N, C-alpha and C positions, 0 to 999 in steps of 0.2 A: 695641180692635184688639190682636191678639197682638203680643207683643214681637218685634222682628226679631232673628234669630239673630246672635250675636256672631261677627265674623270675626276669627280669630286672626291676629296678625301675628308672623312669625318675627323674633326678636331674637337676633343672634349674640352670643356671649360675646366679650369682647376677645381678640384673638389672643395678647396677652402675658399673659393671666390663666391661672392654673392651675385652670381651671374647665371644667365640661361642662354643656351645656344640659339642662334638665329642665322638663317641662310640669306646671303646677299644674292643679287641678280646673277652673278657669275658662279653660283653654287659654292662660294667660299663661306666659311663659317666664322662668325664673329660672336663674341660674348656680350650679351646685354645685361645691364644691371637689373636686379630684381629687388622687390621689397623684402627686406630682411624679416625673418620669422621672429616674432617676439617670444618671450618665455612662455606666454599663455597658449601659443599655437599647438604644441604637442598635447597639452591637456585637453584643449578643445577638440582636437582630432580624436583622442581616445574616447571622450564622452560621446562624440558623434557616432563613432564606430559601435560603442556599446548600445546606444539607443537604436541604431539600425538593426543590430543583431537581435535585440529584445523584440523589436517589432516583427521580425521574421519568424520568431518562435511561435508555435501553436499555443493557444490559451492554456492547455493542460500543462505544457512545459513551464509556463510562467507562474503557475499556481504556487503560492507561498506554502512551504512545508513547515510543520511544527509550530504553527500559530494556533492559539487557543480558539476553538470554535470554528476553525476553517477546515471543513471536510465535506464530503458529498453524501454519505449514508452510513448507517450502522451495520455491523455484522455481529450477530450473537454467536459466539464460539462455544460449542458444546462438545466436550471431549468424550470419547468412548473410553470409560475408565479401565476396563479390562486390558486394553492396549497399553495404556499408561503404566498400569501396575505390572505388566509383563517385563518392563525394563526399569522400573523405579521401585524403591522400597520405602514409600512414605507411609508410616503407620496410621496417619490420620485418614488417608484415602484408601490404603491397600491392605489394612489389617484383616485377618480372617473374619468373615461375618459381615463386613461392610456392605457387600453386594451392590456396589454402585454400577449403574449403567451409564447413561448420558449424564454428565455433570457440567455445570457452568464453568467454562474456562474464562470467559470475559465478554464484555461488550466493547467492540472495537470500532472507533471512527475510521472510515475508509475513504480514500479517493477513488475515482473511477480507475485510476492506475496507481497502485501503491497506497501507503497509509502514513499518517503522521505518528509521532511518538515523542514522549517526554517533553510536552509543550510548556510546562511551567513547573516551578518548584513548590507549588502550593501544598502544604502539609495535609495529611489525612488525620483529622481529629480523632482522639482516642475513643470518644463516645460513638462516633460513626463506625470506627473499626469494630468495636465491640458489638454494635447492633447488627451489622451486616456480614460479619464473618461467616455466619451459618449458611449463607447462600452459596458458599464455595465448599468443595470437599475437603479442603485443608486450610487452616487459618492463616498460613503464611502467604497465601495467594493474594489476599486482598490488597496488601500494600503495593505489590508489584503491579497489579492491574490498575490501581489508581495512578501510580507515578508514570507508567508507560502509556496507558490508554485513556483513563478517566481525565487526566490533566488536559487532554486535547478536546474534550467534549464541550467545553463552555458551560458545564453544569457545576454546581457545588457538589462536594462529595456525597452528601445524603441524597440529593436528587439523582446523581449518576447511578448510585447503587440501587435506588428505588426503581429506576428505569431498567436497570440490568435484570432485576428480579421479575419485573412485569413482562418484559419481552421474552424472557426465558419461559415464563408461564404460558405465553401465547402459543408456544410451539408444542403441538400435540404429538407425542412420540407414538408411532404405530405399535400396536399391542405386541406384535411379534419381535419388536426390537427393544422391549423394555427390560426384561431380565431373562434372556435366553439361557436355558440350562445346558445347552449344547451349542457348539459353534454354528454360525449361520453363514452359508456361502450364498452370495447374491450378486447379480449384475448391477452395474451402475444405474442403468435406466430403470430397472425394477425397484431399486432402493429409493430413487427419487419419486417414482410413481406411488410408492407406499406412503411417503410423506405427503404428497399431494392429496391422496385419498383421505388421510387423517386430518388434513387442514384444507378444507374446500375453499376457503377464502384466500389462500396463499397465491401470490403472484407466480407467473411462470418463471422457472429457473431461479427461484428464490432460495433453494437449498443446494449447497455444494458439499459433497463428501471429499475428505482428504485422507490419503492412505499412507501407510508406513511400510518399510521393508520392500521397496521397489514396487509398491502397489498391491502387495499381498494381503495386508490387514487394514481394516478401517481404523483411522486414528482419531478423527473428529469430523464434525460438520460445522459449516458456517451458514447461518440463516440471515437473510438480508432484510433490512427495514429502512424506510426513509427517516428523515430527522424528526418527523412527527409520530413515529412508531407504527407506521402502516407498512404492510408487506410490499416489497418491491423486488424487481429482478436484480440479481447480482451483476456486477460489472463484467464486461467481456473479458477483461484482463484476469479477474479472479476466476471466472468460469473456465478459462483456458488453463490456469494453474491447477484447478481441481481436476480437469480432464487429464492433464499430464501426470498428476499425482496418483490417481486411480486409473492407470492406463491399461490394466489387464482386463480381460473379458469379465472377470468377477473378482470380488474380494471377500475376505472372511471377517465376520464380526466374532471376536473371541467371546467365549461364554462368561457369564457373570459368576463370580465365586464368592 
């Protein structure tokens, strides 16, 4: 009778041995000595793994956050003051007779996806604070805007607020939206078209409305500029957020009081 084939049995090398399994010609297993791992090997492997993972990430994911001057474009945030005052009681902005419409919220450095914030602890000088407080509807806003957004611009405080005022002035508010005495209901596309008509040099998709209360009321707009102060299209990420925010067929601009 032919000899039955041998069935090899796997024999593991001891876990604490500096050996690796090797098969002999008769399928037996023997343990061969291996080069011991030095203390630097785990660190080397960790560094190699990190470098491989970093190389696999897209460039956007590797972008450093919260570094001074590192961003892609600016967004001028203009709040619709009647919406703010419907839920806040700031006497500087909301007292009877103020009659604010669109007001400067801030000049925000943006990434194509996300934004930096609080990039340095550089203080806001008192003379700059006093000079530029008036560009905001409330004096308490200037300090927060500098520490969170201005500190990421790479500009000194005076230059940052000068640019804030200049870019705000470049945005021409449509006449119907300046101080409406009655609420205005309007669709998203019609709202943007009105801004495009009032700003013929504006880039396509450079204005983004944002809404409150589930899309019922206009809260603010963001107007996008490149780092040189020229109109540019807002990022896809921000345009998507805008569309999700004002997701109803139309929204209401509350009346100025």
